[in-house]
N, C-alpha and C positions, 0 to 999 in steps of 0.2 A: 350439380347433378340434375338432369331433367329427363323426362320421358315424354314421348309424343307419338301420335299416329301419323300415317301418311297424309291424311287430310290436312293436318297442321303444316306439314312440309310444303304443301301446295300454296299456302298463304305467303310464303317467303318472309315470315316474321322471325326475328331473333328472340330467344327466351328473355333477354334483358329488356326488349321492347314491351313485353307483356307486363312487366312489373309496374309500368307507369299507368296501366289501365285499371279503372275502378269498376266495381260491380254495377251492372246494368248500363254501363257506358256504351254509347253507339260510336262505332268507328267505321272508317272507309278503307277497304283493302282491295286493290286492283279494281277500283270503281264499283265495288260491291259493298253494300252496307251490312255490318255485322253487329249483333248484340253481344256484350261481354258478360259471361258468368265467371265470377271469381270467388273462391272460398279457401280459407286456410284450414288445413288438416293437421291436427296435432297427434303424434304417435311416438312413444318411446323417446321422449325428450327431443324430438325433432319436429320442426314445423315445415310443412310443404304447402305450396300454393297450387290449387287446381284452377286451370283456366279452360273454359269451353267457349267457342265462338259460334253463335247461331246466325244463320241467314234469316232475313225477314220471312222467307217462305216456309221456315220451319214451323212457325206458330200457326195454329188453325185459324182460318178466316172466319168471319161472322156467319157465312153461309154453311160452314161445317163441311165443305166439299173437298177440302184439301186432305190428301192421304199422304202421311209422311213416307219418304222414301227409305230404302234400306240403309243408305248412308246416314240420313238424319236420325233414324232410330238407333243406329250404331253409336252415334255421337253421344246421345243422352244416356243410353243404357250403359255404355262403357264408363262414362263419367261417374254414374251412380255406383257401378261395380267397383271401380278403383277406390272410391271413397270408403266402401264397406270392407274391402279386401284386407287392409292392414289391421283394423280392429278385430276381425274374425281370426286372422292369423295369430294375433296376440292372445286371444281367448283360448285357441287351440293349444298354444305353447304353455299357457298357464295351467290348463287342465292336465296336460301331460305331465307337468312338473308335480302337481298335486297328487297324481296317481302313483308317484314314486314313493309317497310317504309310507312308512312301515307301520304306523300306529292306526291306520284306517280300519274301521270295522266293515263288515260285509255290506251293510246298508249304505254307508258312505261311498264305498267303491262302486256300487250299483248306480248311485246317484251321479257320480262323476262320469261313469261310462255313458249314461243316458244324456248328460250334458254335452259330452264330447261328440256323441252321435248327432245331436241337434246342431252343433257347430259345423259338423261335416256336411249336413244337409244344407245349411246356409251357404257353405263354401260351394256346393254344387249349383245352387241357384245363382251365385255370383259368376261361376264359370259359364252358365247359360247366358247371362247378360253379356259377358265378355265375348261370347261366340257371335253375338249380333254384329260385331264390328271387326272381326278378324280379317286380315288381308285376303285369305282364301278360305272362307267358311264352307265352301262347297266341295272341298277336296276329297271328303270321304265318299266312298262308293260302297255298294253292297259287297263287291268282291273283296274289299279291304276290311270288312267287318264280319266277325263270326255270327253275330246276331243280325237279323234284318234291321235296317235303319228305323223302320216303322215300329217294330217291337222295342228297340232300344229307346226311342224317344218316349214311347208310352210308359215304359218301366221307369225312366228317369222322372217323368211327370208325376207318376203315382207315388214315387218315393218323396218328391217334394211336397206332396199333399198329406204326408203321414200324420202330422200333428192334427190336421183337421179330421182325418178319418178316425183317429183314436178318440178325439173329443166327441165326435158325433155318433160313433159306433157304426157308421156306414162304411161298407167296403165294396170294392169292385171285383167282379168275376167275369173276365172277358176271355173268350177263346180266340186264338189266332188261326187264321187260314190264309193261304197264299194261292191265288189263281195264277199269278205269274210274278216274276221278280220286279220289285219297285225300282224303276230306273229314272224317275224324275230327278233333275238336278236341283236340290233344295238345300238351304241352310238348316242343318239339323238342330241348331239351337232355337231357331224360330219355330221349327216343328215341335220341339219339346215344349216350348212356351205355349203354343197353340193347344196341344193336348192338355197342358196344365190348366189353362183357362176354361177349356170345354168341360173337363172333368169337374172342375169347381162349379160350373153352371149346372151340371147334371146333379151334383150333390145338393145344391140349393133347391132345385126343383123337387127332388126326391124328399128333402126335409119338409117342404111345404105339404107334400102329399101325405107324409106320415102323420101330420097334425090331425088329419080327419080320418085316418085309417083305423081299423080295428086293431088295437095294440096287442091283442091275444094272437093275431094272425100275422104279425109283422116279422119278416125276415129282412134285416137291414142289409140287403145285398143288391147292388145294381148289376144285373146280368146282361150279357150281350156278346157280340162277336165283333172282332176287328178283321176286316177282309182286305187284303193287299193285292193289288194288281199293278201292272207296269206304269200306269199313268193315273191311278186312283187309289184313295184310301176310303173305306166305308166303315162306319160305326153302326152296327145293327143292334138295337136294343130289344130285349125279349118282352118286357112288360111295361117299361117306363114310356109313357106317351109324352113326346116333347113338342106337340103341336102348339102349345101355349108359350113355348120358350122363345124369347127374343134375344138373339146373341148380340153381344156388345160390339160396338164399332171397332174396338181394339182387335177383337178376334177376326173380324172381317178384313181389317187393314193388314194384319199379319199374313193372312192367306193371300190377299191381293199382292203384297210385296213379293211373295214367292210364286206368283202366277197360278194360284188355285182359285177355282170357282166353287162356292159352297152351295150345295143343294140340300134342303131339309124337308123331310116328310114326317108323318106321325111317329114313326119308330126308327128312323135312320138319318144319319148325316153322311154326305158324300163330299170328299175333297177331290175335285177333278182337276188334274194338272192341265193348264191351257197356256203353254209358252207363247210369247209373241212371235209372230212370223216375220222372217227376214223380208225386208222390202215392203 
């Protein structure tokens, strides 16, 4: 029994061919060199072997100018997600079974509920990774969603950050407004991950500012507005100055993959959709 994506099908390799390949082996397929990643995954008395084939162009060059493509990002993220998926499913099943116990006291039940909620958030993060490589990740449109895609992605990102917000005591308070309906064709999983990374950067910056602030006047809330228009998303912050913030190359790469241009000022970020022109 084996599973594979469409990119593997394009290689014209049989699953039995893969078994002969070793970790980090270099192979030639259709006159293109590939690096082999091989790992055994053990779960429920079964052993599965994960294979990922990387082209040389996948790895960042010494000049750091290479930007991974959507396909390359999908390969690595889905490989990680599949490896995490089975253990998380096993944890969820075990917790559900434990919750059926009749001799549990209230404290134990609350602990199991919190653990199950944590496993569910891990599952959501795995689904986000898997969304990077789905055959048609851009199929969702605003008309097919009751929530705005922008609001949906923000809420998912905020939920994934829940452990960090609880630990730090910092929370977000953003108001949504819509100038016009967001119509850019984007991978919502990538947009969720972009929100997740940006919110994390804002929390880090805010935490640093709290170290020198008057603790008697601290309200641990990052306040702002998220403004949606047809080709743009704007995050407007009320008090947090982000002029000193240097966003990671990963955030910039995620935005570049989905044809966004990032503009940053003292109190705002703008993702401007700039699709390539035909011809």
